[in-house]
Structures are given as structure tokens and as C-alpha cells.
N, C-alpha and C positions, 0 to 999 in steps of 0.2 A: 433260694428257690426250693420249695418243697418238691419232693418226688412222690408220685403216687403209683401204687401198684396197678398193673393191668387188670387184675381180677380183685373184686372186693373181699374175697375170703382169704387173701394173702395176709399172713401175720409174720412179722419178723422183729427181732430185737435190734435196735439201733446201737451199734457198737462204737460209733465215733462221736458219742456225746462228750461234751466238755468234762463231765464228771469222771470220765474214764481215762483222763490224761494226767492224773496226779499233780494238779496245779499248773500244768502247761496248757497251752492252746495250740491248735494246729494252724499255721499260717503258710499259705502257698505263695511262692515267689517265682515269677517268670520273667525272662528277658526276651522281649518281643523282637522278631526278625532275626533271631540267632538260632538257626535250624539245627545246630549241633545238639540242642536240647529239645526233645520232642514235646515236653510239657513243663509246667511249673514244678518246682521242687517243693516238697512238703516238709516243714520244720516244726517240731514240737518246741515251743518257745514259752518262756516265763512272761506273763502279760506285762509285768513292770520292767522288762528289759528295755533299756534305751535303744532308740532306732540306730544310733551309732554302733552299738554292739552287733546288731543284726548285719549292718553294712560291712563292718570291719572284721568281725570275728566269726560270723556264721556263714554268710554268703560265699566268701572265698573258697571254702572247702569244696564246693561243687562247681561254682562258676569259673574259678581260676583255671579249670581244665581247658577253657576256651582261649585260643591264642590272642584274642582281642581284649580279654578282661583287664589286663594290666594297663590298657590304653584308655580306659573309661575316664572321662572327665565328669565326676559326679556332680559338679556344679551345673552341668548342662543336661544331666539326665532328666527325663520327663517321666513322671510316675502316675499310675492309676491305682486307686484303692477301690476294690469292688466295682470297677467300671467307671469311677468318677475321678476327675483330676485331683491330684494329691501333692502337696508339698511337704515332705517329711521334715520334722524338727529333730535334729540329730540328738539332742540331749533329753528330749521328752520320751516318756515310755510308750510302748506300742499301744497299750490300752487307752492312754490319755489322748492318743491321736485317732481313736476309733478303729484301730486294728484289732479285730476280735477273732474268736474261734472260727476257723475255716474261711477267714478273709483271704482274698486274692490280691496280692501286690504285683503289679506289672511295671516294668521300666523299659524305656526306650532310650537308645543312645544315638541321637540324630547324626553324629559324625562318624559312627561305626555302622557298617551295613552287613555285618556277618562275615564269616571266613570267606575270603575271596569274593566278597560282595554277594554271597548266596542269599542274603535276606532281603534283597531289593524287591 
């Protein structure tokens, strides 16, 4: 979604262009209904990274701070990619699955409702 300035004379340099990330792309990942995290995390990722590497190597760094993270049944997790239902292919690259620069990946864990069920 493009952002427009309030005044037509505003000029600014866009600093989060894909070209500025040295071959990486920014991907946002959020865990819905888990209020310990106020927003999605931003990760600079190589576009040809397999989804499995995101899930197993990247996400645990931040999400494992949540007491329920180790209880996630990834086979039951429900995913959205940029607001649309998404079924990740673990061995396919991010880019091959349509995950691009500034994409938002969100996941829900129906069996987990947040610390002390705070996410209900």
C-alpha cells in the first residue's frame, strides 16, 4: 500500500528500498494473539532462503522468548501472507512462494491462546 504525504511539496528519500539491503529483503513475521510481542519482527533475509530455515533458524531467536513457542505444533499452524491464506512449502525458497520485500507473514496457533490465555 503506497503512502502519500499530507502536503504535495513534501520530498523525501525512500530508504527502505530493496536495493538498500545488499541482496536481502525485509520480511515481517508476526504471531497473532500472542501479546508478548507488540508487532511483527522484521528480518533481513536472503530471497532464496528455504522456508524451513526461516522457521527453524531465524524465528526462534525472537519468538522462543515466549513460554508457548516450544509447544507450537507447526503442522496445525495457520499462515497468512500479505493478508491471504498461505501454506508454506518448507523446502521451497521464500521468493518462489511469493514472499517478497516487505511481505508480512502472520501465523496463528489455534491450540495456543497466548501466555495465560491473554490472546483470547
